[in-house]
C-alpha positions in Angstrom: -15.6 11.3 -3.6 -13.6 13.0 -6.3 -10.5 13.3 -4.0 -10.8 9.6 -3.3 -10.9 8.7 -7.0 -7.9 10.9 -7.6 -5.9 9.2 -4.8 -6.8 5.7 -6.0 -6.0 6.6 -9.6 -2.6 8.0 -8.5 -1.7 4.8 -6.7 -2.9 2.7 -9.7 -0.8 4.9 -12.1 2.2 4.6 -9.8 1.8 0.8 -9.8 1.5 0.7 -13.6 4.3 3.1 -14.5 6.8 3.5 -11.6 6.9 0.1 -10.1 8.8 -1.6 -13.0 11.5 1.1 -12.8 11.8 0.7 -9.0 12.0 -3.1 -9.4 14.7 -2.6 -12.1 16.6 -0.2 -9.8 16.6 -2.6 -6.9 17.4 -5.7 -9.0 20.2 -3.9 -10.9 21.9 -3.0 -7.6 21.4 -6.3 -5.9 21.3 -8.9 -8.6 23.2 -7.2 -11.4 22.2 -6.1 -14.9 18.8 -7.1 -16.5 19.4 -9.5 -19.4 16.9 -9.5 -22.2 17.4 -12.2 -24.9 20.9 -11.8 -26.4 21.4 -8.4 -24.8 23.2 -9.0 -21.4 23.0 -5.4 -20.4 19.4 -4.4 -21.3 18.2 -1.4 -19.4 15.0 -0.4 -17.6 13.1 0.1 -20.8 13.6 -3.5 -21.8 12.1 -4.5 -18.4 9.3 -2.1 -18.8 8.5 -3.5 -22.3 8.4 -7.0 -20.9 6.2 -5.8 -18.1 3.7 -4.3 -20.5 3.7 -7.5 -22.5 3.0 -9.4 -19.3 0.2 -7.1 -18.4 -1.3 -7.5 -21.9 -1.2 -11.3 -21.6 -2.9 -11.1 -18.3 -0.2 -12.6 -16.2 -1.2 -12.6 -12.5 2.4 -11.8 -11.3 2.6 -8.6 -13.5 -0.9 -7.5 -12.4 0.1 -8.1 -8.7 3.0 -5.7 -9.2 0.7 -3.2 -10.9 -2.0 -3.3 -8.3 0.3 -3.7 -5.3 0.5 0.0 -4.3 -3.3 0.3 -4.7 -3.9 -2.8 -2.6 -1.5 -1.6 0.1 -3.3 1.8 0.3 -6.6 0.0 0.7 -5.2 -2.3 3.3 -3.8 0.5 5.4 -7.0 2.5 5.1 -9.0 -0.6 6.1 -6.8 -1.1 9.1 -7.3 2.5 10.3 -11.0 2.2 9.7 -11.0 -0.9 12.0 -9.0 1.0 14.6 -11.7 3.7 14.7 -14.3 1.1 15.4 -12.5 -0.4 18.4 -13.5 1.3 21.6 -10.7 2.9 23.5 -9.1 0.7 26.2 -9.5 2.1 29.7 -7.9 1.2 33.0 -10.0 -1.4 34.9 -11.1 0.9 37.7 -11.7 4.0 35.7 -15.2 3.1 34.5 -16.4 2.6 38.1 -14.9 6.0 39.1 -16.8 7.8 36.3 -20.1 6.3 37.3 -20.1 7.6 40.9 -23.0 9.9 41.6 -22.3 13.5 42.1 -19.1 13.4 40.0 -19.1 14.4 36.3 -17.5 11.8 34.0 -13.8 12.5 33.4 -13.4 14.7 36.5 -10.1 14.7 38.4 -9.7 12.7 41.6 
C-alpha cells in the first residue's frame, strides 16, 4: 500500500512540476518562443508562473495537464488488470484433447 501511494504521488508530482517545462520545451521547439505580456521571449519560468495561476484559479485545462500523468498511469494499470481477468485464448481443438480420459491435461500428443 505504501509503495502504491509513493508511485501515485510521484506521478502527481511529475504532473504538477515537470509537465509545464516539458510543454514549454516542445512548444519552444515547434511553435517558437513563449510570449508573456510585453515580453516576447519569456522563458519556461513565465509559463510555469502562468500554470500555477491557472491551477489556483481552478482551470480544468491546467488541472488536466497536472493530473494527466496520474490518469495515464491509472489507465494503463486498469488495462493490465482487465487483461489478467480475460481467460487465455486457446486453439479450438485443444480443450477437447485435454479432456480425453487417460491423458493428463497439457500432455504432449
